[in-house]
MDTraj code that builds the backbone (N, CA, C; nanometers):
import mdtraj as md
import numpy as np

residues = "MET ASP GLU LYS ILE ASN VAL ALA VAL VAL GLY CYS GLY TYR TRP GLY PRO ASN LEU VAL ARG ASN PHE ARG SER PHE PRO GLU CYS HIS LEU GLY LYS ILE CYS ASP THR ASP ARG ALA ARG LEU THR HIS MET LYS GLU LEU TYR PRO GLU VAL GLU THR THR GLU LYS PHE GLU ASP VAL MET ASN ASP PRO ASP ILE ASP ALA VAL VAL ILE ALA THR PRO VAL ARG PHE HIS PHE GLU MET GLY LYS LYS SER LEU ASP ALA GLY LYS HIS THR PHE ILE GLU LYS PRO MET ALA MET SER VAL SER GLU SER TRP GLU LEU ASN GLY ILE ALA ARG ARG ARG GLU LEU THR LEU MET VAL GLY HIS THR PHE ILE TYR SER PRO PRO VAL ARG LYS ILE ARG GLU ILE ILE ARG SER GLY ASP LEU GLY ASP ILE LEU TYR ILE SER SER ARG ARG LEU ASN LEU GLY LEU PHE GLN LYS ASP ILE ASN VAL ALA TRP ASP LEU ALA PRO HIS ASP ILE SER ILE ILE LEU TYR VAL LEU GLU GLU VAL PRO ILE SER VAL ASN CYS GLN GLY LYS ALA HIS PHE THR ASN GLY ILE GLU ASP VAL THR ASN MET THR LEU HIS PHE SER ASN GLY VAL PHE SER ALA ILE GLN SER SER TRP LEU ASP PRO ASN".split()
xyz = np.array([
    [0.9162, -2.5970, -1.0625],
    [0.8713, -2.5483, -1.1534],
    [0.8155, -2.6650, -1.2963],
    [0.7040, -2.6832, -1.3226],
    [0.6701, -2.7661, -1.4151],
    [0.6658, -2.6948, -1.5360],
    [0.5965, -2.5513, -1.5444],
    [0.5927, -2.4980, -1.6334],
    [0.7149, -2.3769, -1.6318],
    [0.7736, -2.3538, -1.7575],
    [0.8535, -2.2255, -1.7191],
    [0.7560, -2.0699, -1.7560],
    [0.7968, -2.0007, -1.7232],
    [0.7532, -1.8390, -1.7611],
    [0.8412, -1.7746, -1.8688],
    [0.7423, -1.7699, -1.9577],
    [0.7815, -1.6770, -2.0735],
    [0.7741, -1.5800, -2.0901],
    [0.9666, -1.5189, -2.0894],
    [0.9271, -1.4047, -2.0451],
    [0.9772, -1.3203, -2.1791],
    [0.9663, -1.1400, -2.1856],
    [0.9878, -1.0301, -2.2939],
    [1.0950, -0.9354, -2.2214],
    [1.1815, -0.9421, -2.3053],
    [1.2471, -0.7714, -2.2580],
    [1.2858, -0.7164, -2.3336],
    [1.2360, -0.5280, -2.3438],
    [1.1971, -0.4766, -2.4070],
    [1.2651, -0.3058, -2.3619],
    [1.3535, -0.3626, -2.4892],
    [1.4860, -0.2431, -2.4550],
    [1.6407, -0.3057, -2.4069],
    [1.6892, -0.2727, -2.5089],
    [1.8313, -0.3186, -2.5379],
    [1.9523, -0.2278, -2.5152],
    [1.9064, -0.1160, -2.4566],
    [2.0643, 0.0023, -2.4320],
    [2.1420, -0.0366, -2.3985],
    [2.0980, 0.0465, -2.2252],
    [2.2224, 0.0908, -2.1291],
    [2.2193, -0.0468, -2.0799],
    [2.0992, -0.1015, -2.0319],
    [2.0774, -0.1900, -1.8647],
    [2.0190, -0.3288, -2.0123],
    [1.9383, -0.2984, -2.0549],
    [1.8747, -0.4052, -2.1674],
    [1.9262, -0.5326, -2.1273],
    [2.0728, -0.5331, -2.2028],
    [2.1475, -0.6692, -2.2502],
    [2.1548, -0.7602, -2.1095],
    [2.1485, -0.6665, -2.0002],
    [2.2331, -0.7368, -1.8686],
    [2.1180, -0.8467, -1.8571],
    [1.9579, -0.8104, -1.8253],
    [1.8626, -0.8207, -1.8574],
    [1.8036, -0.9260, -1.9216],
    [1.8488, -0.9005, -2.0396],
    [1.8442, -1.0509, -2.1741],
    [1.9499, -1.1579, -2.1131],
    [2.0891, -1.1435, -2.1049],
    [2.1195, -1.2367, -1.9559],
    [2.0775, -1.3275, -1.8909],
    [2.0533, -1.2769, -1.8005],
    [2.0066, -1.2672, -1.6390],
    [1.8831, -1.3542, -1.6427],
    [1.8173, -1.3342, -1.7599],
    [1.6928, -1.3922, -1.7748],
    [1.6702, -1.5361, -1.8279],
    [1.7450, -1.4956, -1.9695],
    [1.7900, -1.6170, -2.0405],
    [1.8732, -1.7436, -1.9909],
    [1.9419, -1.7292, -1.8458],
    [2.0052, -1.7686, -1.7553],
    [1.9184, -1.8536, -1.6565],
    [1.7740, -1.8240, -1.6166],
    [1.6998, -1.8212, -1.5367],
    [1.6564, -1.9979, -1.5918],
    [1.6610, -2.0807, -1.4897],
    [1.6130, -2.1955, -1.5164],
    [1.4944, -2.2049, -1.5366],
    [1.3689, -2.0771, -1.4347],
    [1.2389, -2.1179, -1.4340],
    [1.1804, -1.9950, -1.5648],
    [1.2990, -1.9837, -1.6622],
    [1.2087, -1.9077, -1.7423],
    [1.2405, -1.9203, -1.8707],
    [1.1943, -1.8670, -1.9671],
    [1.2191, -1.8885, -2.1463],
    [1.2231, -1.7916, -2.2072],
    [1.3242, -1.7166, -2.2033],
    [1.3085, -1.6036, -2.3136],
    [1.2785, -1.6468, -2.4342],
    [1.1382, -1.5381, -2.4523],
    [1.0780, -1.5566, -2.5927],
    [1.0500, -1.4380, -2.6550],
    [1.0929, -1.3131, -2.6489],
    [1.1180, -1.1984, -2.7051],
    [1.2117, -1.1252, -2.6926],
    [1.2553, -1.0571, -2.7395],
    [1.3753, -0.9363, -2.7740],
    [1.2920, -0.8033, -2.8564],
    [1.2387, -0.6795, -2.7689],
    [1.2330, -0.6060, -2.8298],
    [1.2722, -0.4782, -2.7878],
    [1.3042, -0.4187, -2.9248],
    [1.3969, -0.2569, -2.9193],
    [1.3155, -0.1951, -3.1018],
    [1.3523, -0.0554, -3.0636],
    [1.3300, 0.0038, -3.1629],
    [1.4497, 0.0589, -3.2722],
    [1.5361, 0.0058, -3.1935],
    [1.6856, -0.0031, -3.3187],
    [1.7363, -0.1467, -3.3459],
    [1.7128, -0.0984, -3.5018],
    [1.7556, -0.2710, -3.5611],
    [1.8959, -0.2658, -3.4986],
    [1.9525, -0.1940, -3.5104],
    [2.1144, -0.2436, -3.5041],
    [2.1424, -0.2657, -3.3692],
    [2.0597, -0.2790, -3.2338],
    [2.0280, -0.3582, -3.1668],
    [1.9838, -0.4944, -3.1413],
    [1.9094, -0.4704, -3.2006],
    [1.8295, -0.6200, -3.2338],
    [1.9142, -0.7359, -3.2877],
    [1.9663, -0.6637, -3.3911],
    [2.0435, -0.7548, -3.4653],
    [2.1706, -0.8027, -3.3728],
    [2.2413, -0.7317, -3.3090],
    [2.2984, -0.7404, -3.2272],
    [2.2789, -0.8421, -3.1303],
    [2.1560, -0.8477, -3.0840],
    [2.1010, -0.9362, -3.0159],
    [2.1035, -1.0648, -3.0625],
    [2.0726, -1.0397, -3.1853],
    [1.9691, -1.1878, -3.2696],
    [2.1358, -1.2866, -3.3139],
    [2.2565, -1.1764, -3.2783],
    [2.3829, -1.2507, -3.3415],
    [2.3953, -1.3548, -3.2003],
    [2.3691, -1.2869, -3.0651],
    [2.3984, -1.3353, -2.8860],
    [2.3381, -1.4444, -2.9053],
    [2.2010, -1.4415, -2.9340],
    [2.0817, -1.5728, -2.8997],
    [2.0067, -1.5431, -2.9856],
    [2.0707, -1.6789, -3.1110],
    [1.9986, -1.6728, -3.2418],
    [1.8578, -1.7653, -3.2324],
    [1.8306, -1.7999, -3.1061],
    [1.7407, -1.8995, -3.1210],
    [1.5953, -1.7664, -3.0620],
    [1.6411, -1.6735, -3.0051],
    [1.5168, -1.5697, -2.9592],
    [1.4829, -1.5034, -3.0874],
    [1.3135, -1.5004, -3.0719],
    [1.2687, -1.3657, -3.1627],
    [1.3115, -1.2517, -3.1256],
    [1.3364, -1.1630, -3.2034],
    [1.3147, -1.0585, -3.2452],
    [1.2352, -0.9361, -3.2910],
    [1.2167, -0.7915, -3.2242],
    [1.1032, -0.7365, -3.2990],
    [1.0896, -0.5729, -3.2538],
    [1.0851, -0.5437, -3.3966],
    [1.0943, -0.3807, -3.3334],
    [0.9776, -0.3267, -3.2753],
    [0.8812, -0.4133, -3.2917],
    [0.7228, -0.3164, -3.2503],
    [0.6669, -0.3934, -3.1163],
    [0.6346, -0.2994, -3.0163],
    [0.5863, -0.3377, -2.8767],
    [0.4584, -0.3722, -2.8809],
    [0.3932, -0.3932, -2.9834],
    [0.2934, -0.4471, -3.0402],
    [0.2645, -0.6088, -2.9800],
    [0.4047, -0.6180, -3.1072],
    [0.4173, -0.7803, -3.0732],
    [0.3673, -0.8503, -2.9841],
    [0.5040, -0.7721, -2.8245],
    [0.5300, -0.8589, -2.7207],
    [0.3519, -0.8401, -2.6875],
    [0.2793, -0.7258, -2.6858],
    [0.1146, -0.7204, -2.6329],
    [0.0098, -0.8627, -2.6913],
    [0.0341, -0.8460, -2.8248],
    [-0.0563, -0.9457, -2.8579],
    [0.0124, -1.1267, -2.8616],
    [0.1201, -1.0753, -2.8139],
    [0.1782, -1.2952, -2.7803],
    [0.1035, -1.3056, -2.6786],
    [0.0086, -1.4430, -2.6863],
    [-0.0886, -1.4987, -2.5797],
    [0.0138, -1.6001, -2.5197],
    [0.1069, -1.5688, -2.5886],
    [0.2520, -1.6618, -2.4947],
    [0.3273, -1.6074, -2.3973],
    [0.3651, -1.4882, -2.4123],
    [0.4483, -1.4006, -2.3455],
    [0.3685, -1.3913, -2.1928],
    [0.4224, -1.4305, -2.1154],
    [0.3724, -1.4260, -1.9475],
    [0.3940, -1.3071, -1.8817],
    [0.5215, -1.2598, -1.8891],
    [0.6032, -1.1259, -1.8227],
    [0.6424, -1.0502, -1.9044],
    [0.6284, -0.9375, -1.8566],
    [0.7438, -0.8326, -1.9904],
    [0.7930, -0.7432, -1.9325],
    [0.9445, -0.7315, -1.8860],
    [1.0672, -0.6936, -1.8590],
    [1.0797, -0.5318, -1.9314],
    [1.0479, -0.4163, -1.9096],
    [1.1027, -0.3178, -1.9416],
    [1.2092, -0.2311, -1.8807],
    [1.3406, -0.2283, -1.9675],
    [1.3922, -0.1316, -1.9555],
    [1.4533, -0.0354, -2.0954],
    [1.3540, 0.0578, -2.0747],
    [1.3643, 0.1397, -2.1727],
    [1.3757, 0.2514, -2.1425],
    [1.3981, 0.4088, -2.1977],
    [1.4436, 0.5528, -2.1519],
    [1.3193, 0.5392, -2.0432],
    [1.3014, 0.6315, -1.9410],
    [1.1672, 0.6039, -1.8092],
    [1.0853, 0.7011, -1.8612],
    [1.0808, 0.7551, -2.0078],
    [0.9612, 0.8286, -2.0421],
    [0.8860, 0.7659, -2.0668],
    [0.8755, 0.6081, -2.0890],
    [0.8487, 0.5446, -2.1920],
    [0.8178, 0.4109, -2.0763],
    [0.8265, 0.4089, -1.9343],
    [0.7920, 0.2965, -1.8620],
    [0.6637, 0.3253, -1.7878],
    [0.6197, 0.4793, -1.7939],
    [0.4330, 0.4158, -1.7417],
    [0.3350, 0.4027, -1.8284],
    [0.3410, 0.4269, -1.9583],
    [0.2738, 0.4454, -2.0581],
    [0.2903, 0.2227, -2.1267],
    [0.4156, 0.1979, -2.1179],
    [0.4379, 0.0584, -2.1417],
    [0.4184, -0.0535, -2.0214],
    [0.4043, 0.0031, -1.9367],
    [0.3915, -0.0622, -1.7902],
    [0.2189, -0.0872, -1.8037],
    [0.1754, 0.0096, -1.8229],
    [0.0009, 0.0378, -1.8081],
    [-0.0363, -0.0765, -1.8851],
    [0.0572, -0.0594, -2.0371],
    [-0.0317, -0.1257, -2.1546],
    [0.0324, -0.3098, -2.1065],
    [0.1110, -0.3222, -2.0432],
    [0.1542, -0.4481, -2.0162],
    [0.0439, -0.5040, -1.9121],
    [0.0246, -0.4371, -1.8480],
    [-0.0357, -0.4936, -1.7316],
    [-0.1837, -0.5184, -1.7786],
    [-0.2684, -0.4255, -1.8756],
    [-0.3349, -0.3991, -1.9294],
    [-0.3532, -0.5427, -2.0193],
    [-0.2621, -0.5736, -2.0858],
    [-0.2829, -0.6844, -2.1809],
    [-0.2660, -0.8141, -2.0149],
    [-0.2482, -0.7875, -1.9151],
    [-0.2721, -0.9017, -1.8557],
    [-0.1408, -0.9832, -1.8370],
    [-0.0181, -0.9332, -1.8097],
    [0.0887, -0.9802, -1.7894],
    [0.1729, -0.9326, -1.7060],
    [0.2275, -0.9855, -1.6335],
    [0.2925, -1.0037, -1.5035],
    [0.4452, -0.8948, -1.5515],
    [0.4155, -0.7783, -1.5139],
    [0.5461, -0.6695, -1.5272],
    [0.6240, -0.6325, -1.4597],
    [0.7471, -0.6185, -1.5008],
    [0.8791, -0.5979, -1.4313],
    [0.9587, -0.4706, -1.5116],
    [0.9333, -0.3688, -1.4222],
    [1.0147, -0.2131, -1.4454],
    [1.1312, -0.1788, -1.4378],
    [1.2294, -0.1566, -1.4823],
    [1.3414, -0.1003, -1.4156],
    [1.3449, 0.0046, -1.3473],
    [1.4374, 0.0684, -1.2490],
    [1.3835, 0.1489, -1.1818],
    [1.4228, 0.3100, -1.2574],
    [1.3704, 0.4760, -1.2353],
    [1.2343, 0.4447, -1.1704],
    [1.1703, 0.4069, -1.2118],
    [1.0398, 0.3457, -1.1371],
    [0.8563, 0.2841, -1.2136],
    [0.8051, 0.3603, -1.3226],
    [0.9058, 0.5237, -1.3007],
    [0.7808, 0.6207, -1.3888],
    [0.8643, 0.7345, -1.3543],
    [0.7530, 0.8619, -1.3961],
    [0.7881, 0.9848, -1.3863],
    [0.7913, 1.0686, -1.2488],
    [0.6511, 0.9934, -1.2038],
    [0.5751, 1.0889, -1.0950],
    [0.5457, 0.9884, -1.0048],
    [0.5004, 1.0630, -0.8950],
    [0.4261, 0.9308, -0.8005],
    [0.3112, 0.9117, -0.7830],
    [0.2149, 0.9828, -0.8693],
    [0.1277, 0.9353, -0.9238],
    [0.1034, 0.8348, -1.0569],
    [0.1636, 0.8729, -1.1213],
    [0.2333, 0.7546, -1.2255],
    [0.1958, 0.5596, -1.1718],
    [0.3204, 0.6160, -1.0448],
    [0.3513, 0.4816, -0.9948],
    [0.2827, 0.4256, -0.9580],
    [0.1618, 0.5184, -0.8614],
    [0.0183, 0.4730, -0.8402],
    [-0.0564, 0.3945, -0.8502],
    [-0.0504, 0.4834, -0.9831],
    [-0.1831, 0.3813, -1.0855],
    [-0.1118, 0.2604, -1.1421],
    [0.0075, 0.2514, -1.1961],
    [0.0491, 0.1037, -1.2363],
    [-0.0108, 0.0446, -1.1158],
    [0.0672, 0.0546, -0.9552],
    [0.0216, 0.0116, -0.8718],
    [-0.1429, -0.0862, -0.8529],
    [-0.1821, 0.0168, -0.8756],
    [-0.3475, 0.0090, -0.8634],
    [-0.3757, -0.0900, -0.9857],
    [-0.3638, -0.0885, -1.0814],
    [-0.4144, -0.1616, -1.1902],
    [-0.3551, -0.3197, -1.1691],
    [-0.2123, -0.3495, -1.1100],
    [-0.1682, -0.4653, -1.1021],
    [-0.2488, -0.5618, -0.9878],
    [-0.2744, -0.4458, -0.8603],
    [-0.3391, -0.5118, -0.7689],
    [-0.5005, -0.5560, -0.7945],
    [-0.5550, -0.4790, -0.8891],
    [-0.6847, -0.4948, -0.9619],
    [-0.6779, -0.5920, -1.0235],
    [-0.6008, -0.6444, -1.1326],
    [-0.5571, -0.7720, -1.2258],
    [-0.4963, -0.8614, -1.1539],
    [-0.4671, -0.8576, -1.0401],
    [-0.3936, -1.0053, -0.9306],
    [-0.2835, -1.0210, -1.0116],
    [-0.1417, -0.9103, -1.0533],
    [-0.0767, -0.9435, -1.1526],
    [0.0889, -0.8974, -1.0811],
    [0.1849, -0.9331, -1.1196],
    [0.2887, -0.8967, -1.0328],
    [0.3312, -0.7831, -1.0682],
    [0.3455, -0.6975, -1.0101],
    [0.4220, -0.5781, -1.0364],
    [0.5908, -0.5495, -0.9633],
    [0.6856, -0.5365, -1.0474],
    [0.8111, -0.5205, -0.9652],
    [0.8736, -0.4187, -1.0669],
    [0.9999, -0.4160, -0.9851],
    [1.1030, -0.2615, -0.9829],
    [1.2592, -0.3534, -0.9668],
    [1.3239, -0.2685, -1.0667],
    [1.4553, -0.2834, -1.0214],
    [1.5311, -0.2895, -0.9406],
    [1.4824, -0.3184, -0.8207],
    [1.5951, -0.2700, -0.6730],
    [1.6769, -0.3989, -0.6869],
    [1.7611, -0.3926, -0.7479],
    [1.8662, -0.5236, -0.7549],
    [1.9743, -0.5112, -0.6266],
    [1.9525, -0.3637, -0.5650],
    [2.0880, -0.3686, -0.4512],
    [2.0040, -0.4644, -0.2800],
    [1.8728, -0.4815, -0.2943],
    [1.7928, -0.5232, -0.1824],
    [1.8312, -0.7166, -0.1931],
    [1.7992, -0.7298, -0.3313],
    [1.9001, -0.8650, -0.3085],
    [2.0050, -0.8988, -0.2986],
    [2.1591, -0.8097, -0.2656],
    [2.2569, -0.8715, -0.2612],
    [2.2887, -0.9166, -0.0973],
    [2.3892, -0.9991, -0.1239],
    [2.4166, -1.0906, 0.0298],
    [2.4443, -0.9542, 0.0985],
    [2.5492, -0.8430, 0.1049],
    [2.5888, -0.7747, 0.1971],
    [2.4845, -0.6589, 0.2380],
    [2.3734, -0.6182, 0.1600],
    [2.2846, -0.5293, 0.2151],
    [2.1768, -0.6477, 0.3195],
    [2.1396, -0.7589, 0.2547],
    [2.0439, -0.8046, 0.3352],
    [2.1214, -0.8744, 0.4577],
    [2.2861, -0.8849, 0.4748],
    [2.3400, -0.8904, 0.6179],
    [2.3739, -0.7655, 0.6817],
    [2.3445, -0.6705, 0.6374],
    [2.2952, -0.5118, 0.6908],
    [2.1540, -0.4953, 0.7575],
    [2.0613, -0.5829, 0.6871],
    [1.9272, -0.5618, 0.7659],
    [1.9316, -0.6593, 0.8676],
    [2.0112, -0.7997, 0.8618],
    [2.0270, -0.8904, 0.9360],
    [2.1052, -0.8118, 1.1001],
    [2.1740, -0.7672, 1.0434],
    [2.2676, -0.7329, 1.1588],
    [2.1924, -0.6264, 1.2806],
    [2.1184, -0.5539, 1.1699],
    [1.9956, -0.4497, 1.2249],
    [1.9229, -0.5011, 1.3026],
    [1.8064, -0.5796, 1.2633],
    [1.7401, -0.7111, 1.3296],
    [1.7570, -0.7474, 1.4802],
    [1.8633, -0.7811, 1.4639],
    [1.9767, -0.8731, 1.5861],
    [1.9855, -0.7696, 1.6637],
    [2.0331, -0.6076, 1.6998],
    [2.0067, -0.5442, 1.8081],
    [2.1391, -0.5333, 1.7999],
    [2.2280, -0.5862, 1.7394],
    [2.4146, -0.5581, 1.7654],
    [2.4644, -0.4363, 1.7588],
    [2.3974, -0.3290, 1.6543],
    [2.4098, -0.2445, 1.6417],
    [2.3542, -0.1463, 1.7481],
    [2.2464, -0.1288, 1.8005],
    [2.1906, -0.0792, 1.9205],
    [2.1327, 0.0229, 1.8230],
    [2.0558, 0.1308, 1.8442],
    [1.9796, 0.1852, 1.8230],
    [2.0511, 0.2526, 1.6916],
    [1.9315, 0.2339, 1.5362],
    [1.9888, 0.3255, 1.4465],
    [1.9708, 0.4799, 1.4539],
    [2.0578, 0.6109, 1.4638],
    [2.0431, 0.7314, 1.4896],
    [1.9913, 0.7957, 1.3628],
    [2.0896, 0.8118, 1.2408],
    [2.0591, 0.7977, 1.0889],
    [2.1524, 0.6941, 0.9977],
    [2.1031, 0.7656, 0.8791],
    [2.1648, 0.7144, 0.7930],
    [2.2174, 0.7672, 0.6576],
    [2.3508, 0.7837, 0.6429],
    [2.3614, 0.8590, 0.5583],
    [2.4507, 0.8153, 0.4021],
    [2.3967, 0.8745, 0.2674],
    [2.4217, 0.7502, 0.1583],
    [2.4722, 0.8354, 0.0194],
    [2.5615, 0.8507, -0.0079],
    [2.6123, 0.9251, -0.1220],
    [2.6323, 0.8027, -0.2369],
    [2.5318, 0.8876, -0.3448],
    [2.5422, 0.7862, -0.4794],
    [2.6059, 0.8943, -0.6010],
    [2.7792, 0.9227, -0.6039],
    [2.8286, 0.9785, -0.6799],
    [2.8573, 0.9201, -0.8364],
    [2.8612, 0.9649, -0.9469],
    [2.8971, 0.9815, -1.0588],
    [2.9259, 1.0634, -1.1539],
    [3.0042, 1.0810, -1.2696],
    [3.0213, 1.1826, -1.3608],
    [2.9834, 1.1394, -1.4521],
    [2.8545, 1.1761, -1.5050],
    [2.7893, 1.1391, -1.5942],
    [2.7138, 1.0251, -1.5568],
    [2.6235, 0.9135, -1.6294],
    [2.5860, 0.9492, -1.7178],
    [2.4745, 1.0462, -1.7160],
    [2.4635, 1.1620, -1.7837],
    [2.3652, 1.2409, -1.7993],
    [2.2349, 1.1704, -1.8348],
    [2.1052, 1.2196, -1.7606],
    [1.9831, 1.1777, -1.8844],
    [1.9386, 1.2794, -1.9039],
    [1.8025, 1.2308, -1.9591],
    [1.7678, 1.3458, -2.0556],
    [1.6239, 1.4006, -1.9980],
    [1.5655, 1.2913, -1.9573],
    [1.4303, 1.2921, -1.8925],
    [1.4073, 1.2875, -1.7538],
    [1.4919, 1.2195, -1.6775],
    [1.4983, 1.2730, -1.5387],
    [1.6107, 1.2998, -1.4848],
    [1.5741, 1.3713, -1.2971],
    [1.6558, 1.4285, -1.2758],
    [1.8018, 1.3493, -1.2408],
    [1.8893, 1.3807, -1.1337],
    [1.9762, 1.2664, -1.0854],
    [1.9279, 1.2011, -0.9745],
    [1.8170, 1.2627, -0.8988],
    [1.7408, 1.1788, -0.7547],
    [1.6908, 1.0944, -0.8322],
    [1.6452, 1.1184, -0.9520],
    [1.4964, 1.0435, -0.9836],
    [1.6035, 0.8914, -1.0181],
    [1.7467, 0.9264, -1.1188],
    [1.8470, 0.8231, -1.2103],
    [1.8918, 0.7894, -1.0837],
    [1.9477, 0.8132, -0.9283],
    [2.0093, 0.6939, -0.9091],
    [1.9287, 0.7173, -0.7528],
    [1.9204, 0.7768, -0.6779],
    [1.8395, 0.7868, -0.5087],
    [1.7565, 0.6944, -0.5095],
    [1.7065, 0.5916, -0.6034],
    [1.6071, 0.4785, -0.5901],
    [1.6901, 0.3906, -0.5316],
    [1.7847, 0.3652, -0.5937],
    [1.8868, 0.2778, -0.5112],
    [1.8993, 0.3032, -0.3707],
    [1.9305, 0.3884, -0.3491],
    [1.9597, 0.4617, -0.1600],
    [1.8588, 0.4147, -0.1364],
    [1.7165, 0.4640, -0.1755],
    [1.6044, 0.4962, -0.0972],
    [1.5669, 0.3212, -0.0425],
    [1.5681, 0.2421, -0.1516],
    [1.5250, 0.0869, -0.1317],
    [1.6108, 0.0181, -0.0597],
    [1.7327, 0.0710, -0.0202],
    [1.8428, -0.0120, 0.0429],
    [1.7522, 0.0079, 0.2066],
    [1.7729, 0.1815, 0.2046],
    [1.7156, 0.2352, 0.3330],
    [1.6371, 0.1615, 0.3675],
    [1.4989, 0.1994, 0.3128],
    [1.3952, 0.1011, 0.3374],
    [1.3808, -0.0245, 0.4067],
    [1.4636, -0.1098, 0.3158],
    [1.4884, -0.2666, 0.2982],
    [1.5801, -0.3000, 0.4471],
    [1.6261, -0.2011, 0.4627],
    [1.7295, -0.2753, 0.6387],
    [1.6527, -0.1761, 0.7477],
    [1.5586, -0.0607, 0.7413],
    [1.5145, -0.0383, 0.8420],
    [1.3571, -0.0937, 0.8255],
    [1.2922, -0.1328, 0.7842],
    [1.1731, -0.1792, 0.7561],
    [1.0704, -0.0722, 0.8023],
    [1.0723, 0.0383, 0.7836],
    [0.9975, 0.1014, 0.7840],
    [0.9844, 0.2170, 0.6386],
    [0.8765, 0.2897, 0.6446],
    [0.8916, 0.3765, 0.5035],
    [0.8614, 0.5510, 0.6055],
    [0.9094, 0.6090, 0.5273],
    [0.9231, 0.7875, 0.5562],
    [0.8103, 0.8500, 0.5902],
    [0.7755, 0.9232, 0.6755],
    [0.6702, 0.9994, 0.7201],
    [0.6974, 1.1570, 0.6412],
    [0.8180, 1.1632, 0.6460],
    [0.8279, 1.3005, 0.5680],
    [0.9433, 1.3031, 0.4413],
    [0.9556, 1.3193, 0.3578],
    [1.1245, 1.3433, 0.2037],
    [1.0608, 1.4813, 0.1553],
    [1.2128, 1.5612, 0.1952],
    [1.2445, 1.6774, 0.1143],
    [1.3710, 1.6317, 0.0049],
    [1.3538, 1.7332, -0.0397],
    [1.4869, 1.7554, -0.1909],
    [1.5072, 1.8519, -0.2024],
    [1.6088, 1.8923, -0.2142],
    [1.6575, 1.9873, -0.3380],
    [1.7651, 1.9862, -0.3944],
    [1.8142, 2.0860, -0.5081],
    [1.8997, 2.0196, -0.6346],
    [1.9149, 2.1489, -0.6818],
    [1.9941, 2.1666, -0.7991],
    [2.0576, 2.2537, -0.8619],
    [2.0734, 2.1733, -1.0007],
    [2.0014, 2.2425, -1.0991],
    [2.0606, 2.2158, -1.2771],
    [2.1823, 2.3347, -1.2801],
    [2.3166, 2.2547, -1.3250],
    [2.3988, 2.3228, -1.4240],
    [2.4040, 2.3522, -1.5431],
    [2.3654, 2.2080, -1.5680],
    [2.4293, 2.2356, -1.7533],
    [2.2900, 2.2136, -1.8064],
    [2.1605, 2.1073, -1.7928],
    [2.0491, 2.1599, -1.8391],
    [1.9532, 2.2390, -1.7934],
    [1.8575, 2.3458, -1.8292],
    [1.7752, 2.3826, -1.7194],
    [1.6520, 2.2758, -1.7236],
    [1.6121, 2.2390, -1.5557],
    [1.4864, 2.1758, -1.5396],
    [1.4903, 2.0512, -1.5199],
    [1.6572, 2.0044, -1.5161],
    [1.7146, 1.8630, -1.4453],
    [1.7728, 1.8767, -1.3612],
    [1.7746, 1.8567, -1.2492],
    [1.9096, 1.8859, -1.1601],
    [1.9761, 1.7921, -1.1689],
    [2.1317, 1.8221, -1.1458],
    [2.2494, 1.7153, -1.1576],
    [2.2833, 1.6873, -1.0888],
    [2.2538, 1.7538, -0.9369],
    [2.3000, 1.7217, -0.7726],
    [2.1943, 1.7461, -0.6911],
    [2.1583, 1.6570, -0.5891],
    [2.0803, 1.6730, -0.5020],
    [2.0945, 1.6283, -0.3546],
    [2.0061, 1.6125, -0.3069],
    [2.0365, 1.6237, -0.0997],
    [1.9139, 1.6221, -0.0898],
    [1.8508, 1.4920, -0.0995],
    [1.7086, 1.4437, -0.0125],
    [1.7548, 1.4300, 0.1582],
    [1.6603, 1.4155, 0.2426],
    [1.6444, 1.3841, 0.3335],
    [1.5115, 1.3109, 0.3839],
    [1.4851, 1.2253, 0.4654],
    [1.3886, 1.1434, 0.4865],
    [1.4268, 1.1443, 0.6321],
    [1.2605, 1.1111, 0.6787],
    [1.2300, 1.1703, 0.8918],
    [1.1569, 0.9926, 0.8849],
    [1.2033, 0.9097, 0.9909],
    [1.0702, 0.7658, 0.9520],
    [1.0294, 0.7742, 1.1021],
    [0.9283, 0.7437, 1.1789],
    [0.8386, 0.7817, 1.2863],
    [0.9033, 0.7302, 1.3986],
    [1.0220, 0.6347, 1.4103],
    [1.1179, 0.5604, 1.4579],
    [1.2158, 0.6420, 1.5368],
    [1.2196, 0.7902, 1.4226],
    [1.2805, 0.8715, 1.4992],
    [1.4522, 0.8795, 1.3918],
    [1.4429, 0.7917, 1.2980],
    [1.5673, 0.7348, 1.2092],
    [1.5815, 0.9086, 1.1137],
    [1.6706, 0.9663, 1.1301],
    [1.6565, 1.0739, 0.9939],
    [1.8041, 1.0099, 0.8663],
    [1.7746, 1.0157, 0.7292],
    [1.8280, 0.9813, 0.6543],
    [1.8734, 1.0856, 0.6025],
    [2.0106, 1.1020, 0.4793],
    [2.0413, 1.1585, 0.4014],
    [2.1495, 1.1196, 0.2832],
    [2.0698, 1.1160, 0.1731],
    [2.1078, 1.0943, 0.0273],
    [2.1578, 1.2083, -0.0675],
    [2.2834, 1.2134, -0.0657],
    [2.2786, 1.3084, -0.2003],
    [2.3300, 1.2129, -0.3225],
    [2.3385, 1.2466, -0.4150],
    [2.3209, 1.1906, -0.5592],
    [2.3989, 1.3352, -0.6648],
    [2.4381, 1.2557, -0.7543],
    [2.5224, 1.3931, -0.8198],
    [2.5949, 1.3129, -0.9526],
    [2.5423, 1.3907, -1.0438],
    [2.6773, 1.3175, -1.2278],
    [2.7814, 1.4040, -1.2142],
    [2.7847, 1.5050, -1.1166],
    [2.9261, 1.5933, -1.1530],
    [3.0757, 1.5515, -1.0510],
    [3.0599, 1.4250, -1.0230],
    [3.1413, 1.4097, -0.8987],
    [3.2780, 1.3388, -0.9713],
    [3.3803, 1.4419, -0.9467],
    [3.5109, 1.4334, -1.0081],
    [3.5901, 1.2775, -1.0058],
    [3.5442, 1.2629, -0.8965],
    [3.5868, 1.1103, -0.8574],
    [3.5116, 0.9907, -0.8834],
])
top = md.Topology()
chain = top.add_chain()
for i, resn in enumerate(residues, 1):
    res = top.add_residue(resn, chain, resSeq=i)
    for name in ("N", "CA", "C"):
        top.add_atom(name, md.element.get_by_symbol(name[0]), res)
traj = md.Trajectory(xyz[None], top)
């Protein structure tokens, strides 16, 4: 590749600094901007990467014609609005999981990306890991025989989210892995949960996925697991 992709990372809280580090290390990319509304975080990023421009204003990223792609690692409640603005500005867009706060928002972003012929990508990191890729390879080979069911548990003690429940926070990892290794999408999904500490935000959930090939999958997610 002769020309590098000029990237801006928006959001430098919990996960954003990892994305900053990674995109800066890719030889195909140039890290052009780092954006966050927290001045202290920006100061810290500037100390680590003095050559990278920083800004507190998302509009500065949108209005920069040199930025080819935007990486969004903000709290989830901002994903849809920022993702839509980024795509409308003609920029390829990477959004940390989950893509948005509802299925309808996700479909809308997908539609914009398709119409504008832009790349819209979600940070499902596990499907790029060698162990998960090996699992798919083994399933494809038939060495395991017929897959009957997949059980997955993703259990934490915290970190509690304020705008999404534990299923939206943790289960995207498991869902992406299951869909990747099975190479199927579910024909039905059911999820039940309970909120123990914050009304309306479930901290324990159990999800079931049924597939047309007969495979059944169960996903347990929790922020309350002492282990």
